[in-house]
TORVEX-754658 format. One record per residue (C-alpha): x, y, z negated; residue in three letters. Coordinates in Angstrom, 2 decimals. Last residue first. Example, Ala and Ser with C-alpha at 12.3 -4.5 7.8 and 13.67 -1.06 7.14 Angstrom:
BEGIN
<voro px="13.67" py="-1.06" pz="-7.14" rest="ser"/>
<voro px="12.30" py="-4.50" pz="-7.80" rest="ala"/>
END
This chain:
BEGIN
<voro px="12.20" py="5.80" pz="-9.59" rest="his"/>
<voro px="10.73" py="6.72" pz="-6.24" rest="leu"/>
<voro px="9.35" py="10.19" pz="-5.75" rest="asn"/>
<voro px="5.73" py="10.79" pz="-4.87" rest="arg"/>
<voro px="5.00" py="13.93" pz="-6.86" rest="glu"/>
<voro px="1.34" py="14.77" pz="-6.57" rest="glu"/>
<voro px="0.27" py="17.57" pz="-4.30" rest="gly"/>
<voro px="-0.11" py="21.20" pz="-5.40" rest="gly"/>
<voro px="1.35" py="22.45" pz="-2.16" rest="glu"/>
<voro px="1.89" py="19.59" pz="0.23" rest="glu"/>
<voro px="5.40" py="18.32" pz="0.74" rest="asp"/>
<voro px="5.92" py="17.81" pz="4.47" rest="ser"/>
<voro px="9.29" py="19.50" pz="4.64" rest="gly"/>
<voro px="10.33" py="17.21" pz="7.50" rest="ala"/>
<voro px="13.62" py="16.46" pz="5.74" rest="glu"/>
<voro px="11.80" py="15.61" pz="2.51" rest="ser"/>
<voro px="9.35" py="13.29" pz="4.27" rest="arg"/>
<voro px="12.18" py="11.58" pz="6.15" rest="met"/>
<voro px="14.10" py="11.11" pz="2.87" rest="glu"/>
<voro px="11.05" py="9.67" pz="1.13" rest="glu"/>
<voro px="10.49" py="7.25" pz="4.02" rest="leu"/>
<voro px="14.18" py="6.25" pz="3.85" rest="ser"/>
<voro px="13.77" py="5.54" pz="0.14" rest="ser"/>
<voro px="10.75" py="3.34" pz="0.80" rest="leu"/>
<voro px="12.64" py="1.27" pz="3.35" rest="thr"/>
<voro px="15.74" py="1.00" pz="1.15" rest="glu"/>
<voro px="13.61" py="-0.03" pz="-1.84" rest="leu"/>
<voro px="11.86" py="-2.70" pz="0.23" rest="ile"/>
<voro px="15.17" py="-4.13" pz="1.46" rest="glu"/>
<voro px="16.63" py="-4.08" pz="-2.05" rest="glu"/>
<voro px="13.67" py="-6.02" pz="-3.43" rest="arg"/>
<voro px="14.04" py="-8.44" pz="-0.51" rest="cys"/>
<voro px="17.63" py="-9.19" pz="-1.52" rest="ala"/>
<voro px="16.77" py="-9.58" pz="-5.23" rest="pro"/>
<voro px="14.03" py="-12.16" pz="-4.55" rest="cys"/>
<voro px="10.48" py="-10.88" pz="-4.60" rest="leu"/>
<voro px="7.25" py="-11.99" pz="-6.29" rest="ile"/>
<voro px="4.15" py="-10.35" pz="-4.86" rest="his"/>
<voro px="1.11" py="-8.50" pz="-6.20" rest="arg"/>
<voro px="-1.59" py="-6.87" pz="-4.06" rest="ser"/>
<voro px="-3.94" py="-3.91" pz="-4.14" rest="glu"/>
<voro px="-6.25" py="-2.45" pz="-1.54" rest="met"/>
<voro px="-8.68" py="0.46" pz="-1.68" rest="tyr"/>
<voro px="-10.68" py="2.58" pz="0.80" rest="val"/>
<voro px="-10.93" py="0.47" pz="3.95" rest="lys"/>
<voro px="-10.45" py="-2.68" pz="1.87" rest="glu"/>
<voro px="-13.71" py="-1.96" pz="0.06" rest="glu"/>
<voro px="-15.66" py="-1.81" pz="3.31" rest="leu"/>
<voro px="-14.21" py="-5.07" pz="4.53" rest="asp"/>
<voro px="-14.96" py="-6.76" pz="1.19" rest="arg"/>
<voro px="-18.57" py="-5.50" pz="1.13" rest="ala"/>
<voro px="-19.08" py="-6.88" pz="4.61" rest="ser"/>
<voro px="-19.49" py="-4.47" pz="7.48" rest="gly"/>
<voro px="-22.59" py="-4.05" pz="9.65" rest="lys"/>
<voro px="-24.43" py="-1.56" pz="7.43" rest="glu"/>
<voro px="-21.30" py="0.48" pz="6.73" rest="val"/>
<voro px="-20.36" py="0.57" pz="10.41" rest="ala"/>
<voro px="-23.88" py="1.70" pz="11.30" rest="leu"/>
<voro px="-23.68" py="4.46" pz="8.66" rest="leu"/>
<voro px="-20.36" py="5.66" pz="10.05" rest="thr"/>
<voro px="-21.61" py="5.67" pz="13.63" rest="lys"/>
<voro px="-24.70" py="7.65" pz="12.60" rest="glu"/>
<voro px="-22.58" py="10.16" pz="10.65" rest="leu"/>
<voro px="-20.22" py="10.59" pz="13.61" rest="leu"/>
<voro px="-23.17" py="11.25" pz="15.91" rest="leu"/>
<voro px="-24.64" py="13.75" pz="13.43" rest="glu"/>
<voro px="-21.47" py="15.87" pz="13.30" rest="asp"/>
<voro px="-22.42" py="18.77" pz="11.00" rest="gly"/>
<voro px="-22.22" py="16.80" pz="7.75" rest="leu"/>
<voro px="-18.45" py="17.08" pz="7.61" rest="asp"/>
<voro px="-17.54" py="15.62" pz="4.21" rest="ile"/>
<voro px="-14.83" py="17.37" pz="2.21" rest="ile"/>
<voro px="-13.72" py="16.22" pz="-1.22" rest="gly"/>
<voro px="-10.12" py="15.55" pz="-0.21" rest="asp"/>
<voro px="-10.36" py="11.78" pz="-0.49" rest="tyr"/>
<voro px="-6.96" py="10.08" pz="-0.55" rest="asp"/>
<voro px="-8.11" py="6.60" pz="0.37" rest="ala"/>
<voro px="-6.23" py="3.86" pz="-1.41" rest="tyr"/>
<voro px="-3.08" py="1.79" pz="-1.23" rest="ile"/>
<voro px="-1.85" py="-0.16" pz="-4.20" rest="lys"/>
<voro px="1.30" py="-2.16" pz="-4.56" rest="trp"/>
<voro px="2.53" py="-4.50" pz="-7.28" rest="leu"/>
<voro px="5.98" py="-5.98" pz="-6.73" rest="leu"/>
<voro px="7.26" py="-8.50" pz="-9.27" rest="ala"/>
<voro px="10.99" py="-9.12" pz="-9.27" rest="phe"/>
<voro px="13.16" py="-12.22" pz="-9.50" rest="arg"/>
<voro px="16.45" py="-13.17" pz="-11.13" rest="leu"/>
<voro px="16.92" py="-16.90" pz="-11.39" rest="asp"/>
<voro px="15.90" py="-18.66" pz="-14.65" rest="gly"/>
<voro px="13.59" py="-21.11" pz="-12.89" rest="pro"/>
<voro px="14.63" py="-21.33" pz="-9.23" rest="gln"/>
<voro px="13.56" py="-18.80" pz="-6.63" rest="ile"/>
<voro px="12.97" py="-20.49" pz="-3.27" rest="ala"/>
<voro px="13.32" py="-18.12" pz="-0.28" rest="arg"/>
<voro px="9.93" py="-17.41" pz="1.32" rest="ala"/>
<voro px="11.33" py="-14.24" pz="2.96" rest="cys"/>
<voro px="8.72" py="-11.72" pz="1.87" rest="met"/>
<voro px="6.70" py="-13.23" pz="-1.01" rest="gly"/>
<voro px="9.79" py="-14.87" pz="-2.47" rest="cys"/>
<voro px="9.01" py="-18.45" pz="-3.48" rest="arg"/>
<voro px="8.43" py="-19.92" pz="-6.95" rest="val"/>
<voro px="9.94" py="-23.36" pz="-7.30" rest="pro"/>
<voro px="7.69" py="-26.44" pz="-7.22" rest="pro"/>
<voro px="6.36" py="-27.55" pz="-10.60" rest="asn"/>
<voro px="7.83" py="-30.66" pz="-12.20" rest="met"/>
END
């Protein structure tokens, strides 16, 4: 018999038939289309970093994605955290003009 699936946050065992959730997250660079070519020192440092870094390291600097199984309690904890971030952003009035909607569903 296969071992039970475990929650990706708290490691709690989730038995077959128990309620569980899949979390898929992505985080990626939000490129604004502007590259400052006037700072030669910064360009040199950037090129050196690119040459020294592995392909995986470089990719993770601009894009990451991961999938996790969550128990109901950890799902709630993540939703509360994300909701509080949305509330802080709304209170600070940091919505950018023309930006994408980032509301939770």
